[in-house]
N, C-alpha and C positions, 0 to 999 in steps of 0.2 A: 397350688401346692404342687410338688412335683410327685409323680405316680412312680412307685417302685416296679418296676416290670422285667419281665425277661429280656435279654438284648434283641432278639427277633422281633417283639412285640414291638419296643421301644421304636426300633429302625421303622416297622411295617408302618408305624400309628405318625411317624414325625418325618422321614425323609420321602419326597416323590419327586417323580421324573419331573426333570426341568429346574428343579431347585437350585439355589445358589447354597453352597453346603462349603463352612471352615471348619476342618480338623486341625485344630491346634496342639502345640506342645511343643516345647524349644527344647530338642534333645531330649528332654525328661518328659515322661509321661505321654506318649504319642498313641492315640487311641488306633491301637492296630486291630486288635480283633471286632472294634465297631465298624472299621472301613471295609474288614472282609465279610462283615454282614451284609452291608451295602452291595457287596459286588453278589454275594449268593443269593440275594434277592431281586438281583437286575436290575438295579436300578440304572436310568439312562438320563442322556442329556443334562448332566450335571455340571453346573460350573462353580469350579473348585477356587477355593481362596485358602491361601496358607503362606505364612510369612516365609516358612523354608521347608519348601515340598520337596522330600527325599523320598525313600523307597515306598511309602505308603501309597502317594501320590503317582509313583512311577508303576504302582500296580492297577491303580483305578484307570490311568489313562491305557495302561496296556490291554485292559479289556475291553476298553470303548465305552466305559461310562461316562467320561466326560465330555462336554461341547467346547470347554474352555478352561482358563487358568488365569488369576489374577495372584501374583506371588513378589519376593523381592530377592530371592535367591533360589537355585534349583539345581541339587546335586546329589550324589551319593557322600555323604560326610565323610571327609576322611580317605574318602576311595577314588572318585571320580565322577565322571557322567550318570545320567539317569538315562540308561539305553530305551526304555520305551516311551520318554518324554521326549528323545531326541529323535527316535523313529517317526512319531506322531508330528512334529515337529517340522521335520526335514521331508519326510516321504508321504505323511497323511496316512499312516498305517497305526493304529486299525481304523481311525477316521480322521480329518483334519480336526486341529486343535486352535481355537483362538486363543491369544497368551496375551497379558497386560503385566507388563515389569514394572514395580515401582523399587526404591528403597527400603531397607528396613525401618527407618525412622516415619517415613509416610505411611507404611503399613501399619505401624504400630499406634501412627496420630490418628489414621482412618478408623481404625476399629474403636479408639477412645470417643472418636465424635460419633460412632454408631451407638455408640454406649450411653452415651447423652445426649440421644435424640437430634444431634445437629446434623445440618445437611452437607456439612465439607469438614475438614481439616485443615489449618494451615501450620505452616513451620518455616525454619530458616534453614533449606535446602535445596538441592539440586543446583546449586551456583557452580557454574562452569560444567555440570554435566550434562551427556547427551540424550538421555531418555527423555527430557521433553520433547525433542525434536522428534521423537517415533511416537511417543504416548500422548494423545489428546487429552486425558485424562490430567494431565499435570499442566495446570494454569498459575496464574498469579494474582492476587489481590492485594490492594494497598491499603496499609494500617489510614485509618479516617484520623490517627491521634498524631503519627509523627510523619507521615508519607511514606515509610519505608515497603519496599516491596517485597512480599512474602509468596511461598510457594504454596498452592491449593490443591487438595484433592479431593474427590468424592468421600463420604464418608462409609464405611463399609457394614452394610445392614445383612447378615445372611438369613436366608429362609429358616436355616438350623444351624446351630452350632455343635460339633461333637468335641467332647473331649474324655481324658482320663483322669481320674483322681486318686488318692489313698484311701479315704473312708467316707464312709456317709452314716449319717444315724437313722433310727427308723422313721423318721418324720421327712427324708430326705434333704437335710442338709447336708452339704459336701466339703469335706477339709482338702485341701490341696497345701503341700510344703515342697520346699526346696526351690528349684528354678521353675517359676510359674509363665515366665515369658507373656504372651498375651489371652491366656485360657479365660481369665475373669472379663476382660472387655469383649471378646468372641461371645460368652455367653448372655451378656447383658446387652450386646447389639443385635443379637438374633432375635428372630421372632419364636423359635422354639429351639430346645437343647437337650440334648442327651449326654448325660455323664457315667461313663464305666467308672466301677472302682474294684479296689484290690478288698474290700470288707465292707459288710455293713455292721455297725457295732452299736449299745446303747448311748454311748457317749463318745464325741469326739476328742474330749480332753485325753492328754494336756497338748494342746498345740505349742509349736515352738513359735519363736519371734517372729520369723517372717513366713508364717502360715497366712492364709486366705481362707475363710470359709464363705462360700456361696448359701447363700439361704434358700431355704425350699420354695420359697413364693417366687424368685428368680428362674427356676429350674422347671424342666417338664417332665422328665424323664430320668430315673437312675437304673442302673442295670449292675447288678454283681457280676463281675467277669474277673477273677483272680488270675494275674498272669497279663491281663488285657493289653498294656503296653509293649510287651514283647515283639521287636528284639531292641527297643530302646528300656530304659530303666525305670523303676519306679523307687524312689529313695527310701531306704529303709527295707526294702521287700525283695529285692533281687538287681543286679547290675548290668547295664549295657553289654549288648552281645558284640563285640566287635568283630566276631569272627563270621557272623550272619551277614553284615553289611559287606565286607569282603566278599562271601560267597554271592552276595547277588550280582556283585558286577560280572560274574563269567553266567549266572543263570538268566540274567535279562539282556545278555547282549545278541541272544538268538531269539526269534520269534517261539519256533516250537519248543525250545528248552522252558520259555517264560510261561507258555501256556500249558505244558504238560506240569510245570509246578503250582501255576494257579488251579487247577484241575485236582491236583494230589491234595494241597495243602490249604484250597482256600474252598473247593466246591463240595468237596468229599471231606469237609470236616466242619468244625462248629466251634462256638465259643468255649466250651468245655475243655477244648483241646490245649486252651492256652494255660490251664490251671498247671502242666507239667512245669510252666516255667516260673510261677510265684515262687519266691523264697520264703525262708523264715517270716513269720507274722512279727511284727515289734510290739501290736498290741492284741491282745487275747480277744479273739472274736466272741462276741456275747450268743 
């Protein structure tokens, strides 16, 4: 059963140096507060996994927390490059970064395979693509029934998955609504999981038709962190801060300005500082 903990406790107990860590959220519900807590606690040698690494992983890479990253697209969405990611890849600053690039489809299938406890995923993909030439983890298998040749990639089985969600009840069941990406699959594929939420309530009802409920027995830790997805958005709570994504381009271009921002907004801050971004609650907190 999931334990309801403070975010600092949840990270201290479940994220260890050298872990493979997946922080998922597809535009929506990106777990920024949890990522900042990982940085504050000085976790290192992490192997980061994410379908769309954006500003959060730029921050983790820039502080030297990451030894490598598996991903399917990397950038500041709608703006341009991730400058800390680029600096690490091109100049090995602040440390060398191992990278393994895949397609979105391969990453999604690999998470699903991990959630199903399968060793690999197969898909109709990479036909005519160049990624298999540079990524030895993209291989082929032949269907024993039809003879069709399919792409195969290793299952993703993180040591810990970290996501942000809308609500949890007092037993640790968690509700996701809106764009959910691969959060469900990442949690089910991982050995341990941390979910930060906007609210803890008595009942999760009423869920919407596209909602997902992650049961408490499938989770490790739940932490109450209102605003914890900012500057991404939480459906019904607060909007995406497009202005922050634009501002990040300038902040992250220079190593000194990046480090100054991290010192002020991460190292000298805490999870409670995200509360100012939390919007009007659609459900009355119990």
